[in-house]
C-alpha positions as CSV (number, residue, x, y, z in Angstrom):
1,M,-2.3,79.2,63.2
2,R,0.4,77.0,63.9
3,E,-2.4,73.8,62.6
4,Q,-3.3,75.8,59.7
5,W,-0.5,76.6,58.1
6,T,0.8,72.4,58.6
7,Q,-2.1,72.0,57.1
8,A,-1.0,74.2,54.4
9,A,2.4,72.7,54.0
10,E,1.1,68.9,53.0
11,K,1.1,68.0,49.8
12,P,-2.2,66.6,48.7
13,K,-0.8,62.6,47.7
14,R,-0.9,61.4,44.1
15,K,-2.8,58.3,43.6
16,W,-1.4,55.4,41.0
17,W,-3.8,54.4,38.3
18,K,-4.4,50.6,38.9
19,P,-5.4,48.9,35.2
20,S,-8.8,46.6,35.3
21,G,-8.3,42.7,34.3
22,P,-9.3,42.9,30.9
23,A,-6.0,45.3,30.9
24,K,-3.7,43.6,33.0
25,I,-4.2,41.3,29.8
26,A,-3.9,43.1,27.0
27,I,-0.7,44.1,28.7
28,A,0.3,40.5,29.1
29,V,-0.6,40.1,25.6
30,L,1.6,42.6,23.9
31,L,4.3,42.5,26.4
32,T,4.5,38.7,25.2
33,L,4.0,39.7,21.2
34,L,6.9,42.0,21.5
35,L,9.5,39.6,22.9
36,S,8.4,36.4,20.8
37,T,8.8,39.0,17.3
38,G,12.3,40.1,19.2
39,L,12.9,36.5,20.4
40,W,12.5,35.4,16.5
41,C,14.0,38.3,14.7
42,L,17.7,37.0,17.2
43,A,17.3,34.3,16.2
44,L,16.2,34.2,12.5
45,G,19.4,37.3,11.7
46,P,18.5,40.0,9.0
47,S,19.0,36.7,6.6
48,G,16.1,34.8,7.7
49,I,13.7,38.1,8.1
50,A,14.4,38.6,5.0
51,M,13.6,35.8,3.6
52,V,9.8,36.1,6.1
53,Q,9.6,39.2,4.2
54,T,9.9,38.4,0.8
55,Y,7.5,35.4,1.0
56,L,5.0,37.9,2.9
57,L,5.1,40.7,0.5
58,A,4.9,38.7,-2.5
59,R,1.8,36.6,-0.9
60,F,0.1,39.7,0.5
61,A,1.3,42.8,-2.4
62,F,2.8,41.9,-5.2
63,V,1.4,38.7,-6.7
64,E,-1.2,38.1,-8.6
65,P,-3.9,35.6,-6.4
66,D,-3.5,32.4,-8.9
67,A,0.4,32.9,-8.6
68,D,2.0,29.2,-8.0
69,L,3.5,30.1,-4.7
70,E,4.5,26.2,-3.6
71,E,6.4,26.4,-6.9
72,A,8.2,29.6,-5.9
73,T,9.1,28.6,-2.3
74,D,10.5,25.2,-4.1
75,K,12.8,27.2,-6.2
76,A,13.7,29.3,-3.3
77,L,14.3,26.9,-0.8
78,S,16.2,24.5,-3.5
79,A,18.7,27.2,-4.3
80,F,19.1,28.6,-1.4
81,V,20.3,25.3,0.0
82,D,22.4,25.4,-2.9
83,G,24.1,28.5,-2.1
84,L,25.3,26.2,1.1
85,G,27.8,25.0,-0.6
86,D,27.6,21.9,1.4
87,R,28.0,19.2,-1.0
88,W,26.3,17.5,1.2
89,S,23.1,19.4,1.3
90,Y,20.1,18.8,-1.3
91,Y,16.7,20.6,-1.3
92,R,14.3,18.5,-3.1
93,T,10.3,18.6,-3.4
94,Q,7.8,16.2,-2.4
95,E,7.3,14.0,-5.2
96,Q,11.0,14.3,-6.1
97,Y,11.4,13.2,-2.4
98,E,8.7,9.6,-3.1
99,E,10.3,9.3,-6.4
100,L,13.4,8.7,-4.7
101,T,12.4,7.3,-2.0
102,N,9.8,5.1,-3.6
103,D,12.5,1.8,-4.5
104,Y,13.7,1.6,-1.0
105,F,10.0,1.2,0.8
106,E,9.5,-1.4,-1.3
107,A,12.7,-3.1,-0.7
108,I,11.9,-2.8,2.8
109,E,8.1,-4.4,2.6
110,M,10.0,-7.1,0.1
111,E,12.7,-7.8,2.5
112,K,9.5,-8.2,5.1
113,E,8.4,-11.2,2.6
114,N,12.0,-12.6,2.2
115,L,11.9,-12.7,5.5
116,K,9.0,-15.1,6.1
117,Q,10.9,-17.6,4.0
118,V,13.2,-17.8,6.2
119,T,11.4,-18.4,9.3
120,Y,10.3,-21.1,10.9
121,T,9.3,-23.0,13.8
122,Y,10.5,-26.1,15.7
123,E,8.4,-28.3,13.4
124,E,8.7,-27.0,10.2
125,L,13.2,-27.4,10.6
126,F,12.6,-30.5,11.7
127,H,10.1,-32.7,10.2
128,D,11.1,-35.7,10.9
129,E,9.7,-36.3,14.2
130,I,6.2,-35.2,12.6
131,E,4.4,-38.7,12.1
132,F,3.2,-39.0,8.9
133,V,-0.8,-39.2,8.8
134,S,-3.0,-43.0,8.9
135,D,-4.6,-44.0,5.8
136,E,-7.8,-43.2,7.0
137,K,-6.1,-39.4,8.0
138,F,-5.8,-39.0,4.8
139,E,-8.6,-40.2,3.4
140,E,-10.6,-37.5,5.4
141,I,-7.8,-34.6,3.8
142,N,-8.4,-35.9,0.6
143,N,-12.4,-36.4,0.7
144,A,-12.0,-32.3,1.9
145,Y,-9.8,-31.2,-1.1
146,K,-12.3,-33.0,-3.9
147,E,-14.8,-30.5,-2.6
148,I,-12.8,-27.9,-3.4
149,D,-13.1,-26.3,-6.8
150,F,-9.9,-24.8,-7.7
151,F,-10.7,-23.6,-11.8
152,G,-11.6,-20.5,-11.8
153,E,-13.6,-18.1,-14.8
154,F,-12.6,-14.7,-16.2
155,E,-16.0,-13.4,-15.7
156,Q,-16.9,-10.2,-17.9
157,G,-19.8,-8.7,-15.7
158,N,-22.3,-7.1,-16.7
159,K,-21.9,-6.9,-20.3
160,E,-24.6,-4.8,-21.5
161,K,-23.4,-2.2,-19.6
162,E,-19.2,-3.8,-20.9
163,E,-18.5,0.0,-22.6
164,Y,-20.0,2.5,-20.2
165,Y,-17.4,0.9,-17.6
166,Q,-14.7,0.4,-19.6
167,E,-15.1,4.2,-20.9
168,K,-14.8,5.1,-16.8
169,F,-11.7,3.6,-16.6
170,H,-10.3,5.2,-19.6
171,Q,-10.9,8.8,-17.3
172,L,-8.4,7.5,-15.4
173,L,-5.7,6.9,-17.8
174,K,-6.4,9.9,-19.7
175,G,-6.3,12.1,-16.4
176,E,-9.8,13.1,-16.2
177,V,-10.4,11.5,-13.1
178,K,-8.4,10.7,-9.8
179,F,-8.4,7.7,-8.1
180,T,-9.1,7.2,-4.3
181,L,-6.5,4.4,-2.1
182,S,-8.3,2.3,-0.5
183,K,-6.4,0.9,3.3
184,E,-5.3,-2.3,2.1
185,A,-3.6,0.0,-1.0
186,N,-2.4,3.1,1.2
187,E,1.2,3.3,2.1
188,Y,2.4,5.2,4.7
189,Y,4.2,7.5,3.6
190,L,2.0,9.0,0.9
191,R,-0.5,11.8,2.9
192,E,-3.0,12.2,0.3
193,T,-5.7,9.6,-0.7
194,Q,-6.5,10.7,-3.7
195,Y,-4.1,10.9,-6.8
196,S,-4.4,11.0,-10.7
197,L,-2.5,8.8,-12.4
198,N,-0.6,11.2,-13.9
199,E,0.4,12.0,-10.0
200,Y,0.9,8.3,-8.2
201,L,4.1,7.0,-8.2
202,G,4.1,3.5,-8.6
203,L,2.2,3.6,-12.1
204,K,5.4,6.7,-13.2
205,T,8.2,6.0,-15.2
206,Y,10.3,8.3,-17.9
207,P,8.7,8.1,-21.7
208,G,11.5,8.3,-24.1
209,N,14.3,10.9,-23.1
210,E,11.9,12.9,-21.2
211,E,13.5,13.8,-17.7
212,E,10.1,14.3,-15.5
213,L,7.8,11.2,-14.5
214,T,4.7,10.5,-15.9
215,F,1.9,7.3,-16.8
216,V,2.1,6.5,-20.3
217,P,-1.3,4.8,-20.7
218,E,1.2,2.5,-23.5
219,D,3.2,1.1,-21.4
220,H,0.9,-1.0,-19.7
221,L,-0.9,-4.9,-20.8
222,Y,-4.8,-4.6,-18.7
223,Y,-6.4,-7.6,-17.5
224,F,-10.1,-5.9,-17.8
225,Y,-13.0,-8.5,-16.4
226,D,-14.9,-8.9,-12.7
227,I,-12.3,-9.8,-10.5
228,N,-15.1,-10.2,-7.7
229,K,-18.5,-11.2,-9.3
230,D,-20.0,-8.1,-8.5
231,G,-21.0,-7.7,-11.9
232,I,-19.0,-4.7,-12.7
233,P,-15.5,-5.8,-14.6
234,E,-12.1,-4.6,-12.7
235,L,-8.7,-2.6,-14.2
236,C,-6.1,-4.5,-13.6
237,I,-2.6,-2.2,-14.9
238,N,0.6,-3.9,-15.7
239,P,3.4,-2.7,-15.7
240,K,5.6,-4.0,-19.5
241,E,9.0,-3.9,-17.1
242,G,10.6,-2.3,-13.9
243,K,8.0,-2.6,-11.6
244,R,7.0,-5.3,-8.8
245,Y,4.1,-4.7,-8.8
246,Y,0.5,-4.9,-9.9
247,Y,-3.0,-2.9,-9.3
248,I,-6.9,-3.3,-9.1
249,F,-8.8,-0.4,-9.7
250,Q,-13.0,-1.2,-9.3
251,Y,-15.2,1.1,-10.2
252,I,-18.4,2.0,-7.3
253,E,-21.1,2.9,-9.7
254,E,-22.8,4.4,-6.2
255,T,-20.2,6.8,-5.8
256,D,-19.0,6.8,-9.2
257,E,-15.6,6.9,-7.9
258,I,-12.7,4.8,-8.8
259,I,-10.5,3.1,-6.0
260,L,-7.2,1.5,-6.0
261,R,-8.6,-1.9,-4.1
262,H,-5.3,-3.9,-4.0
263,K,-1.7,-3.4,-4.4
264,R,0.4,-6.6,-5.0
265,Y,3.5,-8.4,-6.2
266,K,3.1,-10.1,-9.0
267,S,5.3,-13.2,-8.7
268,Y,3.7,-13.8,-5.2
269,Y,-0.4,-13.4,-6.6
270,P,-1.6,-15.3,-9.7
271,F,-4.6,-14.9,-11.5
272,M,-6.9,-17.6,-11.2
273,G,-10.0,-16.1,-12.4
274,T,-13.3,-14.1,-10.9
275,K,-13.3,-14.4,-6.5
276,K,-10.5,-16.9,-6.2
277,T,-6.6,-16.2,-6.0
278,T,-3.6,-17.8,-5.2
279,C,-0.1,-16.6,-3.2
280,H,3.1,-19.0,-4.6
281,I,5.6,-18.2,-2.1
282,P,9.6,-19.4,-3.9
283,G,12.5,-20.2,-1.7
284,T,15.4,-22.5,-1.2
285,I,14.3,-24.1,2.0
286,K,10.1,-24.1,1.3
287,D,8.1,-24.0,-1.6
288,Y,5.0,-22.6,0.1
289,Y,1.1,-22.2,-1.9
290,Q,-2.0,-20.9,-0.7
291,F,-5.3,-20.8,-1.9
292,Y,-8.2,-18.2,-1.8
293,E,-11.6,-18.7,-2.9
294,Q,-14.9,-16.6,-1.5
295,D,-18.4,-17.6,-2.0
296,E,-21.3,-15.9,0.5
297,E,-19.9,-17.3,3.7
298,G,-16.1,-15.1,3.5
299,E,-13.1,-16.4,2.5
300,K,-12.1,-19.7,2.7
301,E,-8.5,-20.7,1.7
302,V,-6.1,-23.6,2.0
303,T,-2.5,-24.1,2.7
304,F,-0.2,-26.8,1.2
305,Y,3.9,-26.8,1.0
306,K,7.0,-28.5,-0.2
307,A,9.9,-28.2,2.5
308,Y,13.8,-29.3,1.9
309,R,16.5,-30.7,4.5
310,M,19.3,-31.6,4.5
311,K,19.9,-34.6,6.0
312,Q,23.4,-37.1,6.4
313,G,24.8,-34.3,3.6
314,E,21.9,-35.3,1.3
315,W,18.6,-32.7,0.4
316,E,15.6,-34.7,1.2
317,E,11.9,-33.5,0.2
318,E,9.2,-33.7,3.0
319,Y,5.4,-32.5,2.5
320,M,3.4,-30.8,4.5
321,V,-0.6,-29.7,3.5
322,E,-2.8,-27.8,5.5
323,M,-6.4,-29.4,6.4
324,P,-9.1,-26.9,5.6
325,Y,-10.6,-25.5,8.4
326,D,-14.4,-25.7,7.0
327,Y,-13.9,-29.4,6.6
328,E,-12.0,-30.5,10.1
329,K,-14.3,-33.4,12.5
330,E,-12.1,-33.6,14.8
331,I,-8.6,-33.1,15.8
332,K,-7.0,-35.9,16.8
333,G,-3.8,-37.5,18.1
334,N,-1.1,-36.7,15.1
335,R,1.4,-34.0,15.7
336,E,0.2,-30.4,14.6
337,E,2.6,-28.1,13.2
338,E,2.3,-24.4,14.5
339,R,1.1,-22.2,11.4
340,L,3.2,-19.9,10.3
341,Y,1.6,-18.3,8.0
342,G,-1.3,-17.5,9.3
343,T,-5.0,-18.2,8.2
344,R,-8.4,-16.5,9.5
345,S,-9.2,-19.5,11.0
346,S,-5.9,-20.5,13.5
347,Q,-7.2,-23.4,14.3
348,S,-6.3,-25.3,11.1
349,T,-4.1,-27.9,11.2
350,Y,-1.0,-29.2,9.0
351,Y,-0.1,-32.7,8.2
352,R,2.9,-34.3,6.9
353,I,2.1,-36.8,3.8
354,T,4.0,-38.6,1.7
355,K,5.0,-37.7,-2.0
356,E,3.0,-39.4,-4.4
357,Q,0.0,-38.6,-1.4
358,Y,0.9,-34.7,-2.0
359,E,1.2,-34.5,-5.8
360,E,-2.9,-36.7,-5.4
361,L,-4.2,-33.8,-3.3
362,T,-2.4,-30.5,-4.9
363,N,-2.0,-31.7,-9.0
364,P,-5.9,-30.9,-9.3
365,F,-4.8,-27.0,-8.1
366,F,-1.6,-27.4,-10.5
367,Q,-4.0,-28.2,-13.4
368,A,-6.2,-25.3,-12.5
369,L,-3.5,-22.6,-12.0
370,E,-1.5,-23.3,-15.7
371,K,-5.1,-23.5,-17.0
372,A,-5.3,-20.1,-15.4
373,E,-2.6,-18.5,-17.2
374,E,-4.1,-19.5,-20.5
375,N,-7.2,-18.0,-19.9
376,L,-5.9,-14.7,-18.1
377,K,-4.7,-14.3,-21.8
378,Q,-8.0,-14.0,-23.3
379,V,-8.3,-10.7,-20.8
380,T,-5.2,-9.0,-21.5
381,Y,-5.3,-6.3,-23.5
382,T,-2.2,-3.8,-25.0
383,Y,-3.8,-0.1,-24.1
384,E,-5.3,0.0,-28.1
385,E,-6.8,-2.7,-27.7
386,L,-8.3,-2.1,-24.9
387,F,-9.2,1.8,-25.7
388,G,-8.6,2.6,-28.9
389,K,-5.2,4.3,-30.4
390,E,-6.3,7.8,-28.9
391,T,-4.6,9.1,-26.2
C-alpha cells in the first residue's frame, strides 16, 4: 500500500526540447543578425538610421526606376557635409576630385622626369676621368651612326580608306563612341578603362564662361598620319594651350575600337615621322637626346648627350655618345659609363668624344629633327580643316 502511494505521489519528469543541427544554425544566424542590427543602430544613431531609411525608401518605394540616385546621393552628401559647419570639410564627386587632383598627379610625374635630370653616376659627374676614344674606335662608332637613317616620312597610310578612318575618329570627337585606355596611357587613379572624350579629364577645358569642364574639339590641333606603319593613320590630339601632353589615338579595324595608345610630354617627345621618334630632356647639367626607330626586328635606339661641368670656376662642355649595341663588335678596354636612362639593350656602352666628333656624329640627327618640324606641319590640322565645320 505504501509503495503504491509513493509511486502515485511521484511527478513525471519534464522533457526539454533539444533543437536539431539545422535549427541551431538558424538560431545562431538570427541572433547574430539581431545583435549586429542593434550594434549598427547604436553606432548610427537616429540621424544615421534616418539617412539609411531615406535611401532605401527612394531606392525601393517612391522613385521611378530610371531616377538618377547617384546624383541625388552626391547632392545629399554635399548638403550633409555643408551642414556640419566645418570650414575645412568639403564633399566632391569623383569627377570633381579628379579635376582638383589632376594637376597634382601630373606634377608628381613631372617631378619624376625632372629628378632624372639631376641624377648621375660617378662617371657622369667626373667625365674628365674618362679617356677620349681612340681614332680607330671613333671610326667604328662613326660607321655605326652612318647606318642610322634619322630622316622620317609622315606617311598617310591606306589612302583609299582614309575618309573611312577619318570618320571613325570624327565619331570619337563628337562623343558618339568611347575609347579604351591602353596600359601605357592609363593612370593609377582612373577607375574605368573606357571613356568618352567628354568624360576624360586630360582633354577637357572650360568653354567660354561655362562652369563645367567639357571637351571642345575646336580647342585642339590634330596630327593625322600613320605613326606605326600599319596602314591605318593615327590621330594625335595636341591641346593648343594649358596642357602638358599630347594624346595618340589608334583605330583597331579588327575590333572596331579606338585606343588611347600613348600620352606623352609635348616638350620631351618631338615627332620625327612614321615609326620614328625622339626624346629630348634638357637640363642645366646635361642636354640629353635619344632616338628611337622601329623595324621588323623591333625597336632600336641610340643616345647621346652634352654635359656641362664647372671646372676651375668655368663651365666646360663634355660630349658622350652611345655605341648602338646592334653595331658593337667587341668592347675593348675603354672606360665605360654606366647607363643612366637605360635602353632595352643594357649592354650599350658610352664613349667620350671631342666636340668636333660629336657634331660630326649628331649633325644628321639635328638636320632630320629640323626637317621633321617642317614636315609635321603638312599633317597638322585644326578641327575645321580635318573634319569640317560641324561639331
